[in-house]
Biopython code that builds the backbone (N, CA, C, O; Angstrom):
import numpy as np
from Bio.PDB.StructureBuilder import StructureBuilder

atoms = [
    (1, "MET", "N", (171.184, 180.163, 67.798)),
    (1, "MET", "CA", (169.776, 180.654, 68.035)),
    (1, "MET", "C", (169.451, 181.874, 67.236)),
    (1, "MET", "O", (168.338, 182.008, 66.727)),
    (2, "ALA", "N", (170.432, 182.800, 67.110)),
    (2, "ALA", "CA", (170.259, 184.092, 66.458)),
    (2, "ALA", "C", (169.968, 183.779, 64.878)),
    (2, "ALA", "O", (169.228, 184.521, 64.232)),
    (3, "GLU", "N", (170.545, 182.729, 64.343)),
    (3, "GLU", "CA", (170.344, 182.463, 62.975)),
    (3, "GLU", "C", (168.809, 181.932, 62.789)),
    (3, "GLU", "O", (168.094, 182.390, 61.897)),
    (4, "THR", "N", (168.393, 181.005, 63.635)),
    (4, "THR", "CA", (167.017, 180.536, 63.764)),
    (4, "THR", "C", (166.069, 181.698, 63.910)),
    (4, "THR", "O", (165.040, 181.718, 63.235)),
    (5, "ARG", "N", (166.343, 182.620, 64.711)),
    (5, "ARG", "CA", (165.418, 183.856, 65.047)),
    (5, "ARG", "C", (165.335, 184.542, 63.682)),
    (5, "ARG", "O", (164.225, 184.748, 63.190)),
    (6, "VAL", "N", (166.379, 184.880, 63.088)),
    (6, "VAL", "CA", (166.335, 185.577, 61.811)),
    (6, "VAL", "C", (165.584, 184.718, 60.654)),
    (6, "VAL", "O", (164.812, 185.254, 59.859)),
    (7, "GLU", "N", (165.865, 183.433, 60.639)),
    (7, "GLU", "CA", (165.111, 182.539, 59.683)),
    (7, "GLU", "C", (163.610, 182.523, 59.984)),
    (7, "GLU", "O", (162.804, 182.634, 59.061)),
    (8, "ILE", "N", (163.246, 182.397, 61.164)),
    (8, "ILE", "CA", (161.755, 182.514, 61.485)),
    (8, "ILE", "C", (161.237, 183.859, 61.218)),
    (8, "ILE", "O", (160.107, 183.928, 60.735)),
    (9, "SER", "N", (161.847, 184.879, 61.443)),
    (9, "SER", "CA", (161.249, 186.220, 61.246)),
    (9, "SER", "C", (161.220, 186.388, 59.660)),
    (9, "SER", "O", (160.236, 186.913, 59.139)),
    (10, "ASP", "N", (162.161, 185.999, 58.987)),
    (10, "ASP", "CA", (162.012, 186.117, 57.505)),
    (10, "ASP", "C", (160.853, 185.216, 56.960)),
    (10, "ASP", "O", (160.134, 185.593, 56.035)),
    (11, "HIS", "N", (160.714, 184.047, 57.560)),
    (11, "HIS", "CA", (159.743, 183.126, 57.192)),
    (11, "HIS", "C", (158.314, 183.645, 57.368)),
    (11, "HIS", "O", (157.447, 183.495, 56.507)),
    (12, "VAL", "N", (158.136, 184.223, 58.460)),
    (12, "VAL", "CA", (156.719, 184.673, 58.959)),
    (12, "VAL", "C", (156.480, 186.099, 58.566)),
    (12, "VAL", "O", (155.349, 186.574, 58.670)),
    (13, "GLY", "N", (157.566, 186.859, 58.085)),
    (13, "GLY", "CA", (157.421, 188.237, 57.641)),
    (13, "GLY", "C", (157.315, 189.234, 58.705)),
    (13, "GLY", "O", (156.713, 190.297, 58.552)),
    (14, "GLY", "N", (157.944, 188.862, 59.855)),
    (14, "GLY", "CA", (157.935, 189.961, 60.986)),
    (14, "GLY", "C", (158.867, 189.470, 62.008)),
    (14, "GLY", "O", (159.392, 188.361, 61.913)),
    (15, "GLU", "N", (159.084, 190.278, 62.989)),
    (15, "GLU", "CA", (160.011, 189.988, 64.121)),
    (15, "GLU", "C", (159.371, 189.005, 65.021)),
    (15, "GLU", "O", (158.213, 189.141, 65.415)),
    (16, "VAL", "N", (160.113, 188.039, 65.334)),
    (16, "VAL", "CA", (159.620, 187.078, 66.329)),
    (16, "VAL", "C", (160.673, 186.870, 67.378)),
    (16, "VAL", "O", (161.828, 186.595, 67.053)),
    (17, "SER", "N", (160.277, 187.003, 68.715)),
    (17, "SER", "CA", (161.153, 187.009, 69.841)),
    (17, "SER", "C", (161.062, 185.562, 70.440)),
    (17, "SER", "O", (160.026, 185.236, 71.018)),
    (18, "LEU", "N", (162.001, 184.773, 70.335)),
    (18, "LEU", "CA", (161.965, 183.460, 70.958)),
    (18, "LEU", "C", (163.333, 183.377, 71.807)),
    (18, "LEU", "O", (164.410, 183.818, 71.404)),
    (19, "THR", "N", (163.145, 182.816, 72.907)),
    (19, "THR", "CA", (164.429, 182.540, 73.794)),
    (19, "THR", "C", (164.770, 181.144, 73.434)),
    (19, "THR", "O", (164.046, 180.481, 72.692)),
    (20, "ASP", "N", (165.838, 180.701, 73.940)),
    (20, "ASP", "CA", (166.403, 179.287, 73.716)),
    (20, "ASP", "C", (165.446, 178.263, 74.191)),
    (20, "ASP", "O", (165.409, 177.191, 73.587)),
    (21, "SER", "N", (164.638, 178.476, 75.244)),
    (21, "SER", "CA", (163.728, 177.552, 75.779)),
    (21, "SER", "C", (162.301, 177.443, 75.214)),
    (21, "SER", "O", (161.511, 176.560, 75.550)),
    (22, "GLU", "N", (162.044, 178.404, 74.338)),
    (22, "GLU", "CA", (160.524, 178.517, 73.711)),
    (22, "GLU", "C", (160.623, 177.733, 72.499)),
    (22, "GLU", "O", (161.636, 177.578, 71.817)),
    (23, "MET", "N", (159.277, 177.174, 72.267)),
    (23, "MET", "CA", (159.146, 176.298, 71.068)),
    (23, "MET", "C", (158.458, 177.152, 70.055)),
    (23, "MET", "O", (157.827, 178.147, 70.412)),
    (24, "ILE", "N", (158.559, 176.795, 68.800)),
    (24, "ILE", "CA", (157.793, 177.528, 67.772)),
    (24, "ILE", "C", (156.292, 177.053, 67.757)),
    (24, "ILE", "O", (155.961, 175.877, 67.602)),
    (25, "PRO", "N", (155.489, 178.028, 67.923)),
    (25, "PRO", "CA", (153.946, 177.705, 67.954)),
    (25, "PRO", "C", (153.495, 176.950, 66.580)),
    (25, "PRO", "O", (153.879, 177.379, 65.492)),
    (26, "VAL", "N", (152.722, 175.890, 66.683)),
    (26, "VAL", "CA", (152.219, 175.226, 65.574)),
    (26, "VAL", "C", (150.662, 175.164, 65.833)),
    (26, "VAL", "O", (150.150, 174.826, 66.901)),
    (27, "ALA", "N", (150.048, 175.509, 64.789)),
    (27, "ALA", "CA", (148.528, 175.387, 64.830)),
    (27, "ALA", "C", (148.020, 173.964, 64.976)),
    (27, "ALA", "O", (148.640, 173.016, 64.494)),
    (28, "ALA", "N", (146.855, 173.821, 65.663)),
    (28, "ALA", "CA", (146.424, 172.509, 65.761)),
    (28, "ALA", "C", (145.911, 171.968, 64.373)),
    (28, "ALA", "O", (146.043, 170.762, 64.163)),
    (29, "ASN", "N", (145.408, 172.663, 63.532)),
    (29, "ASN", "CA", (145.004, 172.310, 62.281)),
    (29, "ASN", "C", (146.144, 171.721, 61.419)),
    (29, "ASN", "O", (145.987, 170.718, 60.724)),
    (30, "ASP", "N", (147.228, 172.368, 61.505)),
    (30, "ASP", "CA", (148.462, 171.919, 60.926)),
    (30, "ASP", "C", (148.995, 170.501, 61.386)),
    (30, "ASP", "O", (149.664, 169.799, 60.627)),
    (31, "VAL", "N", (148.703, 170.169, 62.507)),
    (31, "VAL", "CA", (149.144, 168.899, 63.236)),
    (31, "VAL", "C", (148.060, 167.778, 62.698)),
    (31, "VAL", "O", (148.368, 166.654, 62.302)),
    (32, "ALA", "N", (146.627, 168.361, 62.774)),
    (32, "ALA", "CA", (145.660, 167.369, 62.294)),
    (32, "ALA", "C", (145.747, 167.022, 60.833)),
    (32, "ALA", "O", (145.453, 165.892, 60.442)),
    (33, "PHE", "N", (146.170, 168.033, 59.969)),
    (33, "PHE", "CA", (146.372, 167.768, 58.563)),
    (33, "PHE", "C", (147.448, 166.725, 58.420)),
    (33, "PHE", "O", (147.266, 165.717, 57.736)),
    (34, "SER", "N", (148.423, 166.935, 58.980)),
    (34, "SER", "CA", (149.640, 166.034, 58.869)),
    (34, "SER", "C", (149.245, 164.570, 59.203)),
    (34, "SER", "O", (149.540, 163.620, 58.477)),
    (35, "ILE", "N", (148.611, 164.480, 60.264)),
    (35, "ILE", "CA", (148.179, 163.225, 60.873)),
    (35, "ILE", "C", (147.181, 162.551, 59.822)),
    (35, "ILE", "O", (147.354, 161.385, 59.467)),
    (36, "HIS", "N", (146.135, 163.328, 59.342)),
    (36, "HIS", "CA", (145.314, 162.917, 58.328)),
    (36, "HIS", "C", (145.988, 162.475, 57.050)),
    (36, "HIS", "O", (145.551, 161.485, 56.464)),
    (37, "ALA", "N", (147.003, 163.131, 56.591)),
    (37, "ALA", "CA", (147.782, 162.738, 55.422)),
    (37, "ALA", "C", (148.356, 161.376, 55.660)),
    (37, "ALA", "O", (148.113, 160.491, 54.840)),
    (38, "VAL", "N", (149.091, 161.133, 56.704)),
    (38, "VAL", "CA", (149.915, 160.045, 57.090)),
    (38, "VAL", "C", (148.824, 158.867, 57.137)),
    (38, "VAL", "O", (148.987, 157.867, 56.437)),
    (39, "VAL", "N", (147.736, 159.002, 57.957)),
    (39, "VAL", "CA", (146.851, 157.938, 58.074)),
    (39, "VAL", "C", (146.157, 157.468, 56.574)),
    (39, "VAL", "O", (146.011, 156.292, 56.240)),
    (40, "LEU", "N", (145.814, 158.509, 55.851)),
    (40, "LEU", "CA", (145.207, 158.034, 54.400)),
    (40, "LEU", "C", (146.342, 157.514, 53.577)),
    (40, "LEU", "O", (146.107, 156.540, 52.862)),
    (41, "THR", "N", (147.568, 158.045, 53.584)),
    (41, "THR", "CA", (148.713, 157.309, 52.816)),
    (41, "THR", "C", (148.852, 155.933, 53.357)),
    (41, "THR", "O", (148.966, 154.991, 52.573)),
    (42, "ALA", "N", (148.852, 155.769, 54.525)),
    (42, "ALA", "CA", (149.040, 154.416, 55.084)),
    (42, "ALA", "C", (147.832, 153.408, 54.621)),
    (42, "ALA", "O", (148.011, 152.253, 54.232)),
    (43, "LEU", "N", (146.760, 153.970, 54.721)),
    (43, "LEU", "CA", (145.555, 153.284, 54.284)),
    (43, "LEU", "C", (145.493, 152.814, 52.814)),
    (43, "LEU", "O", (145.073, 151.706, 52.480)),
    (44, "THR", "N", (145.974, 153.813, 51.923)),
    (44, "THR", "CA", (146.114, 153.626, 50.476)),
    (44, "THR", "C", (147.224, 152.467, 50.352)),
    (44, "THR", "O", (146.943, 151.454, 49.711)),
    (45, "LEU", "N", (148.465, 152.606, 50.954)),
    (45, "LEU", "CA", (149.434, 151.571, 50.884)),
    (45, "LEU", "C", (149.087, 150.149, 51.222)),
    (45, "LEU", "O", (149.549, 149.172, 50.633)),
    (46, "PHE", "N", (148.153, 150.112, 52.316)),
    (46, "PHE", "CA", (147.536, 148.817, 52.850)),
    (46, "PHE", "C", (146.793, 148.327, 51.762)),
    (46, "PHE", "O", (147.013, 147.164, 51.423)),
    (47, "GLN", "N", (145.898, 149.030, 51.107)),
    (47, "GLN", "CA", (145.077, 148.652, 50.129)),
    (47, "GLN", "C", (145.752, 148.062, 48.833)),
    (47, "GLN", "O", (145.265, 147.150, 48.164)),
    (48, "ILE", "N", (146.858, 148.663, 48.589)),
    (48, "ILE", "CA", (147.778, 148.235, 47.456)),
    (48, "ILE", "C", (148.240, 146.854, 47.617)),
    (48, "ILE", "O", (148.317, 146.088, 46.657)),
    (49, "PHE", "N", (148.583, 146.488, 48.949)),
    (49, "PHE", "CA", (149.150, 145.249, 49.263)),
    (49, "PHE", "C", (148.008, 144.168, 49.332)),
    (49, "PHE", "O", (148.303, 143.014, 49.021)),
    (50, "ILE", "N", (146.751, 144.460, 49.712)),
    (50, "ILE", "CA", (145.853, 143.392, 49.967)),
    (50, "ILE", "C", (144.933, 143.072, 48.899)),
    (50, "ILE", "O", (144.361, 141.983, 48.873)),
    (51, "TYR", "N", (144.738, 144.062, 47.917)),
    (51, "TYR", "CA", (143.843, 143.819, 46.777)),
    (51, "TYR", "C", (144.757, 143.303, 45.646)),
    (51, "TYR", "O", (145.921, 143.661, 45.466)),
    (52, "GLU", "N", (144.083, 142.435, 44.930)),
    (52, "GLU", "CA", (144.702, 141.789, 43.756)),
    (52, "GLU", "C", (144.747, 142.666, 42.653)),
    (52, "GLU", "O", (143.752, 143.314, 42.329)),
    (53, "ARG", "N", (145.963, 142.750, 41.969)),
    (53, "ARG", "CA", (146.209, 143.776, 40.957)),
    (53, "ARG", "C", (146.101, 143.101, 39.591)),
    (53, "ARG", "O", (146.028, 143.775, 38.563)),
    (54, "GLY", "N", (146.091, 141.714, 39.586)),
    (54, "GLY", "CA", (145.991, 141.251, 38.153)),
    (54, "GLY", "C", (147.443, 141.295, 37.556)),
    (54, "GLY", "O", (148.391, 141.053, 38.303)),
    (55, "PRO", "N", (147.628, 141.569, 36.352)),
    (55, "PRO", "CA", (148.889, 141.578, 35.632)),
    (55, "PRO", "C", (149.515, 143.071, 35.993)),
    (55, "PRO", "O", (150.690, 143.312, 35.715)),
    (56, "GLN", "N", (148.809, 143.891, 36.520)),
    (56, "GLN", "CA", (149.659, 145.250, 36.829)),
    (56, "GLN", "C", (150.642, 145.098, 37.811)),
    (56, "GLN", "O", (150.483, 144.339, 38.767)),
    (57, "LYS", "N", (151.772, 145.854, 37.617)),
    (57, "LYS", "CA", (152.900, 145.920, 38.543)),
    (57, "LYS", "C", (153.388, 147.237, 38.672)),
    (57, "LYS", "O", (153.242, 148.005, 37.722)),
    (58, "VAL", "N", (154.031, 147.671, 39.864)),
    (58, "VAL", "CA", (154.631, 148.925, 39.955)),
    (58, "VAL", "C", (155.808, 149.116, 38.983)),
    (58, "VAL", "O", (156.658, 148.226, 38.947)),
    (59, "SER", "N", (155.927, 150.141, 38.233)),
    (59, "SER", "CA", (157.057, 150.090, 37.306)),
    (59, "SER", "C", (158.276, 150.296, 38.017)),
    (59, "SER", "O", (158.283, 150.730, 39.169)),
    (60, "ARG", "N", (159.365, 149.987, 37.347)),
    (60, "ARG", "CA", (160.775, 150.325, 37.982)),
    (60, "ARG", "C", (160.995, 151.799, 38.179)),
    (60, "ARG", "O", (161.519, 152.254, 39.195)),
    (61, "PHE", "N", (160.561, 152.550, 37.138)),
    (61, "PHE", "CA", (160.794, 153.981, 37.262)),
    (61, "PHE", "C", (159.911, 154.489, 38.641)),
    (61, "PHE", "O", (160.463, 155.326, 39.356)),
    (62, "ALA", "N", (158.891, 154.122, 38.929)),
    (62, "ALA", "CA", (158.159, 154.474, 40.134)),
    (62, "ALA", "C", (158.942, 153.958, 41.310)),
    (62, "ALA", "O", (159.198, 154.712, 42.248)),
    (63, "THR", "N", (159.351, 152.639, 41.297)),
    (63, "THR", "CA", (160.053, 152.106, 42.451)),
    (63, "THR", "C", (161.223, 153.094, 42.772)),
    (63, "THR", "O", (161.356, 153.645, 43.865)),
    (64, "GLY", "N", (162.087, 153.264, 41.663)),
    (64, "GLY", "CA", (163.312, 154.076, 41.759)),
    (64, "GLY", "C", (163.058, 155.469, 42.262)),
    (64, "GLY", "O", (163.802, 156.041, 43.058)),
    (65, "LEU", "N", (161.936, 155.992, 41.738)),
    (65, "LEU", "CA", (161.579, 157.354, 42.175)),
    (65, "LEU", "C", (161.301, 157.475, 43.752)),
    (65, "LEU", "O", (161.647, 158.416, 44.465)),
    (66, "VAL", "N", (160.694, 156.474, 44.095)),
    (66, "VAL", "CA", (160.267, 156.573, 45.491)),
    (66, "VAL", "C", (161.485, 156.258, 46.413)),
    (66, "VAL", "O", (161.637, 156.844, 47.485)),
    (67, "VAL", "N", (162.347, 155.307, 45.950)),
    (67, "VAL", "CA", (163.616, 155.111, 46.711)),
    (67, "VAL", "C", (164.492, 156.315, 46.802)),
    (67, "VAL", "O", (165.056, 156.651, 47.843)),
    (68, "LEU", "N", (164.589, 157.002, 45.569)),
    (68, "LEU", "CA", (165.299, 158.156, 45.423)),
    (68, "LEU", "C", (164.803, 159.246, 46.488)),
    (68, "LEU", "O", (165.554, 159.764, 47.314)),
    (69, "VAL", "N", (163.521, 159.506, 46.367)),
    (69, "VAL", "CA", (162.951, 160.580, 47.254)),
    (69, "VAL", "C", (163.136, 160.306, 48.666)),
    (69, "VAL", "O", (163.485, 161.235, 49.394)),
    (70, "TRP", "N", (162.921, 158.991, 49.210)),
    (70, "TRP", "CA", (163.090, 158.602, 50.552)),
    (70, "TRP", "C", (164.508, 158.785, 51.055)),
    (70, "TRP", "O", (164.784, 159.207, 52.178)),
    (71, "GLY", "N", (165.438, 158.408, 50.065)),
    (71, "GLY", "CA", (166.836, 158.523, 50.356)),
    (71, "GLY", "C", (167.202, 159.965, 50.560)),
    (71, "GLY", "O", (167.944, 160.288, 51.487)),
    (72, "PHE", "N", (166.673, 160.892, 49.669)),
    (72, "PHE", "CA", (167.138, 162.291, 49.684)),
    (72, "PHE", "C", (166.507, 162.878, 51.072)),
    (72, "PHE", "O", (167.182, 163.627, 51.778)),
    (73, "ALA", "N", (165.188, 162.502, 51.424)),
    (73, "ALA", "CA", (164.572, 162.829, 52.555)),
    (73, "ALA", "C", (165.481, 162.476, 53.858)),
    (73, "ALA", "O", (165.673, 163.303, 54.748)),
    (74, "ALA", "N", (165.972, 161.279, 53.873)),
    (74, "ALA", "CA", (166.785, 160.855, 54.923)),
    (74, "ALA", "C", (168.056, 161.438, 55.101)),
    (74, "ALA", "O", (168.526, 161.599, 56.228)),
    (75, "ILE", "N", (168.750, 161.824, 53.887)),
    (75, "ILE", "CA", (169.974, 162.464, 53.927)),
    (75, "ILE", "C", (169.690, 163.964, 54.470)),
    (75, "ILE", "O", (170.495, 164.453, 55.262)),
    (76, "CYS", "N", (168.673, 164.620, 54.097)),
    (76, "CYS", "CA", (168.345, 165.883, 54.562)),
    (76, "CYS", "C", (168.039, 165.916, 56.027)),
    (76, "CYS", "O", (168.373, 166.872, 56.726)),
    (77, "PHE", "N", (167.405, 164.877, 56.489)),
    (77, "PHE", "CA", (166.991, 164.779, 57.905)),
    (77, "PHE", "C", (168.419, 164.755, 58.645)),
    (77, "PHE", "O", (168.682, 165.512, 59.579)),
    (78, "PHE", "N", (169.278, 163.838, 58.146)),
    (78, "PHE", "CA", (170.486, 163.690, 59.034)),
    (78, "PHE", "C", (171.461, 164.844, 58.860)),
    (78, "PHE", "O", (172.393, 164.932, 59.659)),
    (79, "ILE", "N", (171.330, 165.725, 57.895)),
    (79, "ILE", "CA", (172.013, 166.955, 57.652)),
    (79, "ILE", "C", (171.461, 167.973, 58.683)),
    (79, "ILE", "O", (172.244, 168.632, 59.368)),
    (80, "ALA", "N", (170.098, 168.108, 58.800)),
    (80, "ALA", "CA", (169.402, 168.899, 59.698)),
    (80, "ALA", "C", (169.595, 168.606, 61.208)),
    (80, "ALA", "O", (169.563, 169.494, 62.060)),
    (81, "LEU", "N", (169.791, 167.349, 61.465)),
    (81, "LEU", "CA", (169.840, 166.915, 62.819)),
    (81, "LEU", "C", (170.837, 167.556, 63.771)),
    (81, "LEU", "O", (170.442, 168.072, 64.816)),
    (82, "PRO", "N", (172.159, 167.534, 63.422)),
    (82, "PRO", "CA", (173.043, 168.119, 64.189)),
    (82, "PRO", "C", (173.005, 169.676, 64.384)),
    (82, "PRO", "O", (173.500, 170.201, 65.381)),
    (83, "SER", "N", (172.378, 170.408, 63.355)),
    (83, "SER", "CA", (172.423, 171.865, 63.399)),
    (83, "SER", "C", (170.992, 172.340, 63.895)),
    (83, "SER", "O", (170.829, 173.531, 64.158)),
    (84, "HIS", "N", (169.993, 171.468, 64.022)),
    (84, "HIS", "CA", (168.686, 171.643, 64.435)),
    (84, "HIS", "C", (167.968, 172.727, 63.342)),
    (84, "HIS", "O", (167.241, 173.644, 63.724)),
    (85, "SER", "N", (168.266, 172.492, 62.054)),
    (85, "SER", "CA", (167.781, 173.332, 60.918)),
    (85, "SER", "C", (166.364, 172.847, 60.615)),
    (85, "SER", "O", (166.087, 172.476, 59.474)),
    (86, "TRP", "N", (165.428, 172.838, 61.628)),
    (86, "TRP", "CA", (164.141, 172.240, 61.333)),
    (86, "TRP", "C", (163.395, 172.942, 60.180)),
    (86, "TRP", "O", (162.857, 172.293, 59.283)),
    (87, "LEU", "N", (163.379, 174.322, 60.234)),
    (87, "LEU", "CA", (162.699, 175.148, 59.298)),
    (87, "LEU", "C", (163.286, 174.735, 57.789)),
    (87, "LEU", "O", (162.555, 174.540, 56.818)),
    (88, "TRP", "N", (164.546, 174.653, 57.777)),
    (88, "TRP", "CA", (165.000, 174.264, 56.475)),
    (88, "TRP", "C", (164.519, 172.920, 56.025)),
    (88, "TRP", "O", (164.179, 172.770, 54.851)),
    (89, "LEU", "N", (164.465, 171.876, 56.930)),
    (89, "LEU", "CA", (164.004, 170.603, 56.760)),
    (89, "LEU", "C", (162.466, 170.519, 56.177)),
    (89, "LEU", "O", (162.094, 169.768, 55.275)),
    (90, "ILE", "N", (161.763, 171.344, 56.810)),
    (90, "ILE", "CA", (160.307, 171.440, 56.525)),
    (90, "ILE", "C", (160.246, 172.053, 55.092)),
    (90, "ILE", "O", (159.410, 171.622, 54.299)),
    (91, "THR", "N", (161.067, 172.998, 54.756)),
    (91, "THR", "CA", (161.108, 173.490, 53.436)),
    (91, "THR", "C", (161.522, 172.539, 52.416)),
    (91, "THR", "O", (161.030, 172.599, 51.289)),
    (92, "ILE", "N", (162.411, 171.645, 52.739)),
    (92, "ILE", "CA", (162.770, 170.574, 51.804)),
    (92, "ILE", "C", (161.615, 169.691, 51.561)),
    (92, "ILE", "O", (161.245, 169.376, 50.429)),
    (93, "PHE", "N", (160.960, 169.234, 52.838)),
    (93, "PHE", "CA", (159.811, 168.344, 52.702)),
    (93, "PHE", "C", (158.674, 168.812, 51.886)),
    (93, "PHE", "O", (157.996, 168.086, 51.159)),
    (94, "ASN", "N", (158.502, 170.203, 52.077)),
    (94, "ASN", "CA", (157.362, 170.826, 51.263)),
    (94, "ASN", "C", (157.714, 170.833, 49.829)),
    (94, "ASN", "O", (156.798, 170.689, 49.019)),
    (95, "SER", "N", (158.955, 170.985, 49.405)),
    (95, "SER", "CA", (159.332, 170.917, 47.980)),
    (95, "SER", "C", (159.325, 169.550, 47.348)),
    (95, "SER", "O", (159.141, 169.373, 46.144)),
    (96, "ILE", "N", (159.533, 168.602, 48.219)),
    (96, "ILE", "CA", (159.388, 167.117, 47.717)),
    (96, "ILE", "C", (157.876, 166.937, 47.576)),
    (96, "ILE", "O", (157.442, 166.297, 46.618)),
    (97, "GLN", "N", (157.012, 167.496, 48.532)),
    (97, "GLN", "CA", (155.540, 167.267, 48.334)),
    (97, "GLN", "C", (155.027, 167.918, 47.109)),
    (97, "GLN", "O", (154.132, 167.376, 46.461)),
    (98, "VAL", "N", (155.531, 169.028, 46.763)),
    (98, "VAL", "CA", (155.146, 169.754, 45.487)),
    (98, "VAL", "C", (155.618, 168.954, 44.219)),
    (98, "VAL", "O", (154.923, 168.818, 43.213)),
    (99, "ALA", "N", (156.831, 168.463, 44.380)),
    (99, "ALA", "CA", (157.363, 167.748, 43.195)),
    (99, "ALA", "C", (156.659, 166.337, 42.952)),
    (99, "ALA", "O", (156.524, 165.854, 41.828)),
    (100, "MET", "N", (156.240, 165.751, 44.086)),
    (100, "MET", "CA", (155.627, 164.460, 43.891)),
    (100, "MET", "C", (154.227, 164.722, 43.410)),
    (100, "MET", "O", (153.705, 163.947, 42.608)),
    (101, "THR", "N", (153.567, 165.835, 43.889)),
    (101, "THR", "CA", (152.212, 166.149, 43.381)),
    (101, "THR", "C", (152.207, 166.362, 41.947)),
    (101, "THR", "O", (151.325, 165.865, 41.247)),
    (102, "CYS", "N", (153.165, 167.089, 41.459)),
    (102, "CYS", "CA", (153.340, 167.307, 39.896)),
    (102, "CYS", "C", (153.546, 165.952, 39.217)),
    (102, "CYS", "O", (152.928, 165.658, 38.193)),
    (103, "VAL", "N", (154.440, 165.118, 39.813)),
    (103, "VAL", "CA", (154.661, 163.809, 39.101)),
    (103, "VAL", "C", (153.363, 162.998, 39.121)),
    (103, "VAL", "O", (153.106, 162.221, 38.202)),
    (104, "LYS", "N", (152.532, 163.177, 40.182)),
    (104, "LYS", "CA", (151.323, 162.318, 40.278)),
    (104, "LYS", "C", (150.194, 162.877, 39.375)),
    (104, "LYS", "O", (149.333, 162.139, 38.897)),
    (105, "TYR", "N", (150.237, 164.201, 39.166)),
    (105, "TYR", "CA", (148.994, 164.797, 38.341)),
    (105, "TYR", "C", (149.304, 165.169, 36.855)),
    (105, "TYR", "O", (148.406, 165.262, 36.018)),
    (106, "ILE", "N", (150.566, 165.368, 36.585)),
    (106, "ILE", "CA", (150.889, 165.685, 35.109)),
    (106, "ILE", "C", (150.491, 164.640, 34.082)),
    (106, "ILE", "O", (150.019, 164.978, 32.996)),
    (107, "PRO", "N", (150.695, 163.268, 34.449)),
    (107, "PRO", "CA", (150.257, 162.303, 33.479)),
    (107, "PRO", "C", (148.642, 162.282, 33.235)),
    (107, "PRO", "O", (148.133, 161.900, 32.181)),
    (108, "GLN", "N", (147.964, 162.722, 34.294)),
    (108, "GLN", "CA", (146.509, 162.806, 34.277)),
    (108, "GLN", "C", (146.098, 163.995, 33.411)),
    (108, "GLN", "O", (145.073, 163.923, 32.733)),
    (109, "VAL", "N", (146.785, 164.973, 33.414)),
    (109, "VAL", "CA", (146.451, 166.236, 32.678)),
    (109, "VAL", "C", (146.858, 165.885, 31.170)),
    (109, "VAL", "O", (146.180, 166.276, 30.220)),
    (110, "ARG", "N", (147.918, 165.185, 31.037)),
    (110, "ARG", "CA", (148.240, 164.944, 29.672)),
    (110, "ARG", "C", (147.306, 163.889, 28.944)),
    (110, "ARG", "O", (147.067, 163.892, 27.737)),
    (111, "ASN", "N", (146.860, 163.067, 29.794)),
    (111, "ASN", "CA", (146.142, 161.877, 29.181)),
    (111, "ASN", "C", (144.568, 162.276, 29.058)),
    (111, "ASN", "O", (143.816, 161.583, 28.372)),
    (112, "ASN", "N", (144.122, 163.388, 29.733)),
    (112, "ASN", "CA", (142.787, 163.716, 29.714)),
    (112, "ASN", "C", (142.719, 165.243, 28.982)),
    (112, "ASN", "O", (142.978, 166.283, 29.589)),
    (113, "PRO", "N", (142.379, 165.183, 27.769)),
    (113, "PRO", "CA", (142.360, 166.603, 27.120)),
    (113, "PRO", "C", (141.102, 167.369, 27.447)),
    (113, "PRO", "O", (140.940, 168.507, 27.007)),
]
sb = StructureBuilder()
sb.init_structure("model")
sb.init_model(0)
sb.init_chain("A")
sb.init_seg("    ")
for serial, (resi, resn, name, xyz) in enumerate(atoms, 1):
    if name == "N":
        sb.init_residue(resn, " ", resi, " ")
    sb.init_atom(name, np.array(xyz, "f"), 0.0, 1.0, " ", f" {name:<3s}", serial, name[0])
structure = sb.get_structure()
């Protein structure tokens, strides 16, 4: 718990006193944003499957990238599970989100001068 206390205090920029039984406080808007992101992503995936795409297909590169990222996320989850390194896991997930955002928008920037 001492490592977690130091990690939290480094993360928030100050001293945080948590006992073993206390939970890390989470703002309601953080939870709402996460739920919102999951619901909209599920809706987008649903639309991908129900609407006809004509000759368009998902590329092998995109499929491979998705499988690689999900595999990496699963491995990180199982690494964090025994040691309860949840802040580390959240940091990894945030890094994945930034990387995927770059992958998503860089082609748009390149193609639209």
